[in-house]
Each structure stands twice: as structure tokens, then as C-alpha cells.
C-alpha positions as YAML, in Angstrom:
chain: A
units: angstrom
residues:
- id: 1
  name: MET
  ca: [5.68, -10.10, -5.24]
- id: 2
  name: ARG
  ca: [4.80, -6.58, -6.49]
- id: 3
  name: ALA
  ca: [3.72, -3.85, -4.10]
- id: 4
  name: GLU
  ca: [1.07, -1.53, -5.33]
- id: 5
  name: ALA
  ca: [1.16, 2.17, -5.08]
- id: 6
  name: LEU
  ca: [-1.38, 2.31, -2.33]
- id: 7
  name: PHE
  ca: [-1.61, 0.04, -2.10]
- id: 8
  name: PHE
  ca: [-3.50, -1.86, -2.45]
- id: 9
  name: SER
  ca: [-2.28, -5.23, -2.74]
- id: 10
  name: VAL
  ca: [-1.88, -4.94, 0.82]
- id: 11
  name: LEU
  ca: [-5.47, -4.53, 1.81]
- id: 12
  name: GLY
  ca: [-6.69, -7.82, 2.05]
- id: 13
  name: CYS
  ca: [-5.06, -7.80, 5.67]
- id: 14
  name: ALA
  ca: [-7.30, -5.13, 6.79]
- id: 15
  name: VAL
  ca: [-10.37, -7.40, 7.62]
- id: 16
  name: THR
  ca: [-10.65, -10.66, 9.71]
- id: 17
  name: ALA
  ca: [-12.48, -13.76, 9.08]
- id: 18
  name: LEU
  ca: [-15.44, -14.80, 10.66]
- id: 19
  name: SER
  ca: [-15.68, -18.43, 9.69]
- id: 20
  name: GLN
  ca: [-14.01, -20.67, 6.98]
- id: 21
  name: VAL
  ca: [-15.52, -21.66, 3.39]
- id: 22
  name: THR
  ca: [-14.20, -24.27, 1.13]
- id: 23
  name: ALA
  ca: [-15.28, -22.58, -2.05]
- id: 24
  name: SER
  ca: [-13.09, -20.32, -3.73]
- id: 25
  name: ASN
  ca: [-12.77, -18.73, -7.27]
- id: 26
  name: ASP
  ca: [-9.86, -18.97, -9.99]
- id: 27
  name: ASP
  ca: [-9.26, -15.24, -10.54]
- id: 28
  name: VAL
  ca: [-10.28, -12.59, -7.97]
- id: 29
  name: ARG
  ca: [-7.61, -12.28, -4.94]
- id: 30
  name: ARG
  ca: [-8.89, -8.79, -3.84]
- id: 31
  name: TYR
  ca: [-11.16, -6.01, -4.96]
- id: 32
  name: GLY
  ca: [-11.95, -2.63, -3.13]
- id: 33
  name: VAL
  ca: [-12.85, 1.05, -3.45]
- id: 34
  name: GLY
  ca: [-11.37, 3.98, -1.51]
- id: 35
  name: LYS
  ca: [-10.46, 7.44, -0.65]
- id: 36
  name: SER
  ca: [-6.98, 8.87, 0.50]
- id: 37
  name: ALA
  ca: [-5.33, 11.92, 1.37]
- id: 38
  name: ILE
  ca: [-1.41, 11.48, 0.43]
- id: 39
  name: TYR
  ca: [1.39, 12.99, 2.45]
- id: 40
  name: VAL
  ca: [5.02, 13.30, 1.42]
- id: 41
  name: GLN
  ca: [7.93, 13.09, 4.12]
- id: 42
  name: SER
  ca: [11.44, 14.07, 3.14]
- id: 43
  name: SER
  ca: [12.79, 14.41, 6.51]
- id: 44
  name: ALA
  ca: [12.46, 14.01, 10.49]
- id: 45
  name: ALA
  ca: [9.61, 16.95, 10.19]
- id: 46
  name: ALA
  ca: [6.04, 16.30, 10.02]
- id: 47
  name: PRO
  ca: [4.84, 15.07, 6.33]
- id: 48
  name: GLY
  ca: [3.21, 17.82, 4.01]
- id: 49
  name: LEU
  ca: [-0.11, 17.20, 2.27]
- id: 50
  name: ASN
  ca: [0.58, 16.48, -1.33]
- id: 51
  name: THR
  ca: [-2.79, 15.38, -3.08]
- id: 52
  name: TYR
  ca: [-5.74, 13.22, -2.62]
- id: 53
  name: SER
  ca: [-6.69, 9.86, -4.72]
- id: 54
  name: PHE
  ca: [-9.72, 7.88, -5.42]
- id: 55
  name: GLU
  ca: [-9.18, 4.22, -6.42]
- id: 56
  name: VAL
  ca: [-11.08, 1.53, -7.52]
- id: 57
  name: PHE
  ca: [-9.27, -1.90, -8.08]
- id: 58
  name: VAL
  ca: [-9.11, -5.48, -8.50]
- id: 59
  name: ASP
  ca: [-6.47, -7.97, -7.80]
- id: 60
  name: GLN
  ca: [-5.42, -11.20, -9.66]
- id: 61
  name: LYS
  ca: [-4.93, -14.31, -8.00]
- id: 62
  name: ASN
  ca: [-1.74, -16.19, -9.12]
- id: 63
  name: GLY
  ca: [-2.42, -18.18, -12.05]
- id: 64
  name: GLY
  ca: [-6.03, -16.45, -12.69]
- id: 65
  name: THR
  ca: [-6.86, -14.13, -15.27]
- id: 66
  name: LEU
  ca: [-8.57, -10.82, -15.27]
- id: 67
  name: THR
  ca: [-9.73, -9.45, -18.53]
- id: 68
  name: GLY
  ca: [-11.93, -6.53, -17.66]
- id: 69
  name: GLY
  ca: [-15.09, -5.49, -15.98]
- id: 70
  name: ASN
  ca: [-16.88, -2.20, -14.76]
- id: 71
  name: VAL
  ca: [-18.38, -0.71, -11.47]
- id: 72
  name: GLN
  ca: [-21.64, 1.11, -11.09]
- id: 73
  name: ALA
  ca: [-21.84, 3.82, -8.30]
- id: 74
  name: ASN
  ca: [-24.00, 7.15, -8.23]
- id: 75
  name: ASP
  ca: [-25.17, 7.04, -11.86]
- id: 76
  name: PHE
  ca: [-21.77, 6.49, -13.31]
- id: 77
  name: THR
  ca: [-19.88, 3.41, -14.67]
- id: 78
  name: TYR
  ca: [-16.11, 3.25, -14.03]
- id: 79
  name: TYR
  ca: [-14.54, 1.05, -16.53]
- id: 80
  name: PHE
  ca: [-11.37, -1.10, -15.59]
- id: 81
  name: ALA
  ca: [-7.88, -0.92, -17.43]
- id: 82
  name: ALA
  ca: [-5.40, -3.84, -17.11]
- id: 83
  name: ASP
  ca: [-2.47, -3.18, -14.90]
- id: 84
  name: ASP
  ca: [0.14, -5.63, -14.50]
- id: 85
  name: GLY
  ca: [-2.21, -8.50, -13.52]
- id: 86
  name: SER
  ca: [-4.53, -6.43, -11.83]
- id: 87
  name: LEU
  ca: [-7.52, -4.07, -12.94]
- id: 88
  name: ARG
  ca: [-7.48, -0.61, -11.93]
- id: 89
  name: TYR
  ca: [-9.90, 2.38, -12.61]
- id: 90
  name: SER
  ca: [-8.76, 4.82, -15.64]
- id: 91
  name: ASP
  ca: [-10.20, 8.11, -15.86]
- id: 92
  name: PRO
  ca: [-11.27, 8.56, -19.43]
- id: 93
  name: ASP
  ca: [-10.51, 12.18, -19.15]
- id: 94
  name: SER
  ca: [-6.99, 12.15, -17.64]
- id: 95
  name: GLY
  ca: [-6.05, 8.97, -18.94]
- id: 96
  name: ALA
  ca: [-4.80, 8.08, -15.33]
- id: 97
  name: GLY
  ca: [-4.47, 4.42, -14.48]
- id: 98
  name: ARG
  ca: [-4.23, 2.87, -10.83]
- id: 99
  name: THR
  ca: [-5.29, 6.00, -8.70]
- id: 100
  name: ASN
  ca: [-6.82, 9.08, -9.86]
- id: 101
  name: LEU
  ca: [-5.08, 12.15, -8.43]
- id: 102
  name: ILE
  ca: [-7.09, 15.24, -7.22]
- id: 103
  name: SER
  ca: [-6.07, 18.41, -5.95]
- id: 104
  name: SER
  ca: [-8.31, 18.90, -2.81]
- id: 105
  name: GLN
  ca: [-10.61, 17.09, -0.59]
- id: 106
  name: ALA
  ca: [-13.80, 19.14, -2.03]
- id: 107
  name: SER
  ca: [-12.75, 18.08, -5.48]
- id: 108
  name: LEU
  ca: [-12.53, 14.12, -4.43]
- id: 109
  name: ASP
  ca: [-15.59, 14.30, -2.99]
- id: 110
  name: ALA
  ca: [-17.43, 16.05, -5.82]
- id: 111
  name: LEU
  ca: [-15.78, 13.87, -8.36]
- id: 112
  name: TYR
  ca: [-15.98, 10.53, -6.61]
- id: 113
  name: GLY
  ca: [-19.11, 10.21, -4.03]
- id: 114
  name: ASN
  ca: [-19.77, 7.97, -1.37]
- id: 115
  name: GLY
  ca: [-22.46, 5.15, -1.86]
- id: 116
  name: ASN
  ca: [-22.90, 1.74, -3.07]
- id: 117
  name: TYR
  ca: [-20.10, 0.48, -5.49]
- id: 118
  name: SER
  ca: [-21.18, -2.48, -7.55]
- id: 119
  name: PHE
  ca: [-18.37, -4.67, -8.99]
- id: 120
  name: THR
  ca: [-18.80, -6.55, -12.50]
- id: 121
  name: ILE
  ca: [-15.49, -8.63, -12.82]
- id: 122
  name: PHE
  ca: [-14.71, -10.61, -15.89]
- id: 123
  name: GLY
  ca: [-12.26, -13.28, -15.33]
- id: 124
  name: GLY
  ca: [-10.84, -16.48, -17.13]
- id: 125
  name: THR
  ca: [-12.84, -19.42, -18.66]
- id: 126
  name: GLU
  ca: [-15.63, -17.13, -19.34]
- id: 127
  name: SER
  ca: [-16.29, -16.50, -15.65]
- id: 128
  name: THR
  ca: [-18.19, -13.43, -14.44]
- id: 129
  name: TYR
  ca: [-17.92, -12.02, -10.72]
- id: 130
  name: SER
  ca: [-20.26, -9.66, -8.92]
- id: 131
  name: ALA
  ca: [-19.90, -8.00, -5.63]
- id: 132
  name: ASP
  ca: [-21.16, -4.56, -3.38]
- id: 133
  name: LEU
  ca: [-19.18, -2.38, -1.30]
- id: 134
  name: ASP
  ca: [-20.82, 0.40, 0.35]
- id: 135
  name: LEU
  ca: [-18.34, 3.60, 0.99]
- id: 136
  name: PHE
  ca: [-19.98, 5.66, 3.45]
- id: 137
  name: GLY
  ca: [-19.23, 7.99, 6.63]
- id: 138
  name: ASP
  ca: [-15.86, 9.97, 5.51]
- id: 139
  name: THR
  ca: [-14.23, 8.38, 8.53]
- id: 140
  name: TYR
  ca: [-10.63, 8.99, 7.88]
- id: 141
  name: PRO
  ca: [-7.93, 7.91, 10.45]
- id: 142
  name: ALA
  ca: [-7.39, 10.54, 13.45]
- id: 143
  name: SER
  ca: [-3.60, 10.65, 13.26]
- id: 144
  name: LEU
  ca: [-1.13, 11.11, 10.35]
- id: 145
  name: PRO
  ca: [1.49, 8.20, 9.88]
- id: 146
  name: GLN
  ca: [4.89, 9.64, 10.02]
- id: 147
  name: ILE
  ca: [8.28, 7.96, 10.11]
- id: 148
  name: THR
  ca: [9.96, 8.88, 13.20]
- id: 149
  name: ASN
  ca: [13.45, 7.37, 12.20]
- id: 150
  name: THR
  ca: [15.98, 10.23, 12.36]
- id: 151
  name: SER
  ca: [18.62, 9.70, 9.81]
- id: 152
  name: TRP
  ca: [17.42, 11.66, 6.85]
- id: 153
  name: SER
  ca: [19.80, 13.03, 4.05]
- id: 154
  name: GLY
  ca: [18.90, 14.82, 0.56]
- id: 155
  name: GLY
  ca: [15.07, 14.32, 1.31]
- id: 156
  name: ARG
  ca: [15.54, 10.46, 1.52]
- id: 157
  name: LEU
  ca: [15.48, 7.86, 4.75]
- id: 158
  name: LEU
  ca: [18.95, 6.27, 5.11]
- id: 159
  name: LEU
  ca: [19.25, 2.67, 5.92]
- id: 160
  name: ASN
  ca: [22.07, 0.39, 6.45]
- id: 161
  name: ALA
  ca: [21.78, -2.09, 3.58]
- id: 162
  name: SER
  ca: [23.59, -4.88, 5.71]
- id: 163
  name: THR
  ca: [21.58, -5.04, 8.76]
- id: 164
  name: ALA
  ca: [17.85, -5.53, 9.88]
- id: 165
  name: ASN
  ca: [16.19, -2.09, 9.68]
- id: 166
  name: THR
  ca: [13.26, -0.88, 11.77]
- id: 167
  name: PHE
  ca: [10.86, 1.67, 10.26]
- id: 168
  name: SER
  ca: [9.59, 3.48, 13.34]
- id: 169
  name: PHE
  ca: [6.47, 5.52, 13.14]
- id: 170
  name: THR
  ca: [3.79, 7.52, 14.90]
- id: 171
  name: SER
  ca: [0.56, 5.66, 16.42]
- id: 172
  name: PHE
  ca: [-2.57, 5.17, 14.65]
- id: 173
  name: ALA
  ca: [-4.90, 7.06, 17.11]
- id: 174
  name: ASN
  ca: [-8.18, 5.85, 16.38]
- id: 175
  name: MET
  ca: [-7.29, 2.21, 15.07]
- id: 176
  name: ASN
  ca: [-10.30, 0.00, 15.60]
- id: 177
  name: GLN
  ca: [-9.31, -3.59, 16.69]
- id: 178
  name: THR
  ca: [-12.98, -4.86, 17.46]
- id: 179
  name: VAL
  ca: [-15.13, -6.86, 15.21]
- id: 180
  name: ALA
  ca: [-17.49, -4.08, 13.97]
- id: 181
  name: PRO
  ca: [-20.65, -5.16, 12.10]
- id: 182
  name: ILE
  ca: [-21.52, -3.23, 9.12]
- id: 183
  name: THR
  ca: [-24.76, -1.32, 9.43]
- id: 184
  name: GLU
  ca: [-26.71, -2.79, 6.68]
- id: 185
  name: PHE
  ca: [-26.01, -6.52, 7.87]
- id: 186
  name: THR
  ca: [-27.39, -8.24, 10.96]
- id: 187
  name: ALA
  ca: [-24.76, -9.06, 13.74]
- id: 188
  name: SER
  ca: [-24.84, -12.76, 12.83]
- id: 189
  name: ALA
  ca: [-24.17, -12.28, 9.39]
- id: 190
  name: ALA
  ca: [-21.72, -9.06, 9.23]
- id: 191
  name: PRO
  ca: [-18.41, -9.08, 8.03]
- id: 192
  name: ALA
  ca: [-15.55, -8.54, 10.41]
- id: 193
  name: ILE
  ca: [-14.09, -4.99, 10.10]
- id: 194
  name: MET
  ca: [-10.85, -4.22, 11.79]
- id: 195
  name: ASP
  ca: [-8.34, -1.23, 10.46]
- id: 196
  name: ALA
  ca: [-4.88, -1.86, 9.38]
- id: 197
  name: ILE
  ca: [-1.42, -0.25, 9.26]
- id: 198
  name: VAL
  ca: [0.28, -1.18, 5.97]
- id: 199
  name: LEU
  ca: [3.94, -0.28, 4.70]
- id: 200
  name: THR
  ca: [4.91, -0.94, 1.16]
- id: 201
  name: LEU
  ca: [8.44, -0.71, -0.19]
- id: 202
  name: GLU
  ca: [8.86, -0.75, -4.23]
- id: 203
  name: GLY
  ca: [12.47, -1.33, -5.82]
- id: 204
  name: THR
  ca: [14.82, -3.85, -6.58]
- id: 205
  name: PHE
  ca: [15.99, -6.24, -3.54]
- id: 206
  name: THR
  ca: [18.44, -9.10, -3.54]
- id: 207
  name: GLY
  ca: [17.08, -12.29, -5.34]
- id: 208
  name: GLY
  ca: [14.78, -10.05, -8.04]
- id: 209
  name: ILE
  ca: [12.49, -9.32, -5.66]
- id: 210
  name: VAL
  ca: [10.73, -5.91, -6.92]
- id: 211
  name: GLY
  ca: [8.34, -5.21, -3.62]
- id: 212
  name: TYR
  ca: [7.57, -5.70, 0.05]
- id: 213
  name: GLU
  ca: [4.43, -5.38, 2.27]
- id: 214
  name: TYR
  ca: [4.08, -5.44, 5.91]
- id: 215
  name: PHE
  ca: [0.70, -5.30, 7.72]
- id: 216
  name: THR
  ca: [-0.80, -5.71, 10.91]
- id: 217
  name: ARG
  ca: [-4.58, -5.07, 12.55]
- id: 218
  name: THR
  ca: [-2.68, -4.72, 15.92]
- id: 219
  name: PRO
  ca: [-1.59, -1.05, 16.99]
- id: 220
  name: THR
  ca: [2.11, -1.24, 16.79]
- id: 221
  name: ASN
  ca: [4.78, 1.70, 15.77]
- id: 222
  name: SER
  ca: [7.27, -0.18, 14.16]
- id: 223
  name: PHE
  ca: [8.03, -2.89, 11.24]
- id: 224
  name: THR
  ca: [11.48, -4.34, 10.71]
- id: 225
  name: LEU
  ca: [12.87, -5.15, 7.18]
- id: 226
  name: ASN
  ca: [15.30, -8.33, 7.08]
- id: 227
  name: ASP
  ca: [18.71, -7.78, 6.67]
- id: 228
  name: THR
  ca: [20.67, -8.05, 3.42]
- id: 229
  name: THR
  ca: [17.47, -7.40, 1.47]
- id: 230
  name: MET
  ca: [18.30, -3.93, 0.06]
- id: 231
  name: ILE
  ca: [20.83, -3.18, -2.40]
- id: 232
  name: PRO
  ca: [23.68, -0.43, -1.49]
- id: 233
  name: GLY
  ca: [23.16, 2.44, -3.45]
- id: 234
  name: ASN
  ca: [19.46, 1.64, -4.66]
- id: 235
  name: VAL
  ca: [16.75, 4.03, -3.89]
- id: 236
  name: TYR
  ca: [13.23, 2.26, -2.68]
- id: 237
  name: THR
  ca: [9.93, 4.40, -2.81]
- id: 238
  name: ALA
  ca: [8.03, 3.59, 0.45]
- id: 239
  name: THR
  ca: [4.35, 4.36, 1.69]
- id: 240
  name: LEU
  ca: [2.97, 4.13, 5.00]
- id: 241
  name: GLY
  ca: [-0.57, 3.86, 5.52]
- id: 242
  name: PHE
  ca: [-3.33, 4.00, 7.97]
- id: 243
  name: LEU
  ca: [-6.46, 2.64, 7.08]
- id: 244
  name: LYS
  ca: [-10.09, 2.93, 8.15]
- id: 245
  name: ILE
  ca: [-12.13, 0.26, 7.06]
- id: 246
  name: VAL
  ca: [-16.00, 0.88, 6.64]
- id: 247
  name: ASP
  ca: [-17.05, -2.43, 4.56]
- id: 248
  name: GLY
  ca: [-15.84, -5.65, 3.12]
- id: 249
  name: PHE
  ca: [-15.20, -9.25, 3.31]
- id: 250
  name: GLU
  ca: [-12.59, -11.36, 4.32]
- id: 251
  name: ASP
  ca: [-11.47, -14.44, 1.69]
- id: 252
  name: THR
  ca: [-12.92, -16.92, 4.29]
- id: 253
  name: ASP
  ca: [-16.06, -15.17, 5.09]
- id: 254
  name: VAL
  ca: [-18.90, -17.21, 4.38]
- id: 255
  name: ASN
  ca: [-20.96, -14.21, 3.30]
- id: 256
  name: SER
  ca: [-18.51, -13.14, 0.72]
- id: 257
  name: PRO
  ca: [-20.13, -12.62, -2.71]
- id: 258
  name: ILE
  ca: [-16.86, -13.72, -4.41]
- id: 259
  name: ALA
  ca: [-15.86, -16.62, -2.77]
- id: 260
  name: GLY
  ca: [-12.27, -16.66, -1.44]
- id: 261
  name: ALA
  ca: [-11.85, -13.24, -2.50]
- id: 262
  name: GLN
  ca: [-11.46, -10.33, -0.21]
- id: 263
  name: GLY
  ca: [-13.43, -6.89, -0.64]
- id: 264
  name: LEU
  ca: [-12.64, -3.48, 1.04]
- id: 265
  name: ALA
  ca: [-14.13, 0.00, 1.30]
- id: 266
  name: PHE
  ca: [-11.70, 2.43, 2.93]
- id: 267
  name: TYR
  ca: [-10.49, 5.80, 3.80]
- id: 268
  name: SER
  ca: [-6.93, 6.34, 4.27]
- id: 269
  name: PHE
  ca: [-3.93, 8.62, 4.91]
- id: 270
  name: GLN
  ca: [-0.84, 7.63, 3.15]
- id: 271
  name: THR
  ca: [2.74, 9.00, 3.63]
- id: 272
  name: ARG
  ca: [5.09, 8.60, 0.93]
- id: 273
  name: PHE
  ca: [8.98, 8.78, 1.26]
- id: 274
  name: GLU
  ca: [12.23, 7.48, -0.23]
- id: 275
  name: VAL
  ca: [14.83, 5.39, 1.09]
- id: 276
  name: MET
  ca: [18.36, 5.26, 0.29]
- id: 277
  name: ALA
  ca: [20.12, 1.83, 1.03]
- id: 278
  name: ILE
  ca: [23.89, 2.73, 2.16]
- id: 279
  name: PRO
  ca: [26.74, 0.20, 3.03]
- id: 280
  name: GLU
  ca: [27.58, -0.41, 6.61]
- id: 281
  name: PRO
  ca: [29.83, 2.49, 8.08]
- id: 282
  name: SER
  ca: [32.79, -0.31, 8.07]
- id: 283
  name: THR
  ca: [32.62, -0.32, 4.09]
- id: 284
  name: TYR
  ca: [33.14, 3.52, 4.01]
- id: 285
  name: ALA
  ca: [36.12, 2.96, 6.89]
- id: 286
  name: LEU
  ca: [37.86, 0.50, 4.39]
- id: 287
  name: LEU
  ca: [37.29, 2.67, 1.32]
- id: 288
  name: ALA
  ca: [38.92, 5.56, 3.16]
- id: 289
  name: LEU
  ca: [41.75, 3.34, 3.97]
- id: 290
  name: GLY
  ca: [42.15, 1.80, 0.50]
- id: 291
  name: LEU
  ca: [42.11, 5.39, -0.64]
- id: 292
  name: GLY
  ca: [44.80, 6.42, 1.63]
- id: 293
  name: LEU
  ca: [46.86, 3.63, 0.45]
- id: 294
  name: VAL
  ca: [47.00, 4.50, -2.93]
- id: 295
  name: THR
  ca: [47.38, 8.49, -2.40]
- id: 296
  name: LEU
  ca: [50.15, 7.94, 0.22]
- id: 297
  name: PRO
  ca: [52.83, 6.80, -2.62]
- id: 298
  name: TRP
  ca: [51.90, 9.59, -4.94]
- id: 299
  name: LEU
  ca: [52.27, 12.35, -2.07]
- id: 300
  name: ARG
  ca: [55.63, 10.87, -1.30]
- id: 301
  name: ARG
  ca: [56.95, 10.92, -4.99]
- id: 302
  name: ARG
  ca: [55.58, 14.50, -5.20]
- id: 303
  name: PHE
  ca: [56.99, 16.01, -2.40]
- id: 304
  name: ALA
  ca: [60.59, 13.90, -3.21]
- id: 305
  name: ARG
  ca: [60.97, 15.99, -5.94]
...
């Protein structure tokens, strides 16, 4: 399983179903568009603002095929570039893939406006998928995601690789838990929109796993990572995100324009940080004991001269 840099392999969690459908598609798992403010945390202190990002993406289903496509918005066409089983908008000027990083909120909004984003996605067996998402309102989270664990060193969060570890964090102040109909739909046909808290971890874990993702649509202040998952000495890249969802479809929604796929339009705050997996304290004690047993005879020989 691969954790995207935000995120956005995890965003399918951010909406909830109204009803079930039996139809599906073979290629598209998730598609979306969003704007984010990105922060960096390197100690127990509050994260600092780093940059802003815009992302248009399509994630591929297992066994599916994505060959290309584009998004029409604000008299501009965003063309997709392949990115390890997914499609990401690539800025032709900067050559940037996945996300396009912007220095200020004003520049982000000037370059990538709100409005209707119309997706055309090319899949396998000559399939073409179409969908629309509205990005509107500039509704960002009211609070910043911050890791509240206190064990930091060298700019990294330290976690014991041999035990279960809990990532603790601040509250998502204006997290929406209710089904909120999108303005352009009638109440009976509206997608069900709920906000989300998402944590992604990237790196090499036991069993060859290269990423984990945790999510909830219920307010919480922690996620727990199972024990024996991280490898001692490895460094992991993590992102904690608060997501305000303003438009979208659940993959089980009868109104979804791409049956079996999730569509998301969002504004988010993301906090990125690094995790160092360390051995349990008893390992250090055994190492120190072993070192003592090795050096003691040498010291005896030295002072016996």
C-alpha cells in the first residue's frame, strides 16, 4: 500500500454514503481537486508555515488502468501525468508532478481559482470517465494540526519500534460530522459530505510495506500504530491533515458520475514531520552491558602493565 504525499490516497474516507449501488468501474478509485496550506513540525513547539499546494489527481483501482486525461476549469486545461499507478496534474512551466507548491495564499488563489473542475479520465479497454467537482468557499479548517507527543530529537519525533505507538494531536475545531447537502443539489439527491482527519506514513516497514494511512470522520485526538511495524533506525515521513470537504461523491453513492469511485473537492491544513524509529530502552541497556564486558578486560590489561 502506498501513502500519497497528501494525500490523497486517503481522501476517499472523507465522505459518507447515502445509499448503495451495484455498478462500478474498472479503473478509477478516487479523483479530486484541492488547495492546502502546508506546515512543518520539528519539535514539540507549534508547526511553522512552509508553503501552499494545489492538487488535481486520480487514483487507480487495483487491477485497473489509467492512461491519461485532463481537467477543464476557469478557461484552462490541466493535463495529467502518470505517477506510479495514479494521475497527477503536472505544471508545464515548473515540471512539478503530484502537487504544485506555491509560496503564498495570494499566489495560490491567483494561479488556481475556485470554480467547477470538469474531469475527463482515460482508463483501460478504451474507457472514458467524466465527472465534475466544485471547489468553492475557501473554507479551511479553523485549527492547525499539531503533534502533541513530547519526545523529539534532532528535528524528529522519536517512537519505540517494538511497541504500539500513539500519535497524539490537537483537535479539529470546526470538523463537520453532519451530512451537509451540496448547494447545487436538492436535499434528496445531495452527496453526503463529512470532514476528515488523516494521517499518512511513508517509509519501509516490516513485510515490505511502504506506507500506512489512518483516517476518521469522527473527532479524535490520536491514531495508534501497531507494534513491530516500524524498523529500528529507519526514518519515516509523516503528514497529519485536517480536511474540509466542500463537494464530492462516495463510491457507494447512487448519484456518483463515476460508479464505484469517490470524488473530492477540499481545503486542508497539513502538518508534515519526520519520525525516527528507535529500539526499546532495554536494547540500549543490553548494548551498554555488552560494551562494558568487552572493554573491562582491556582496561584491566592496560592498568596491569
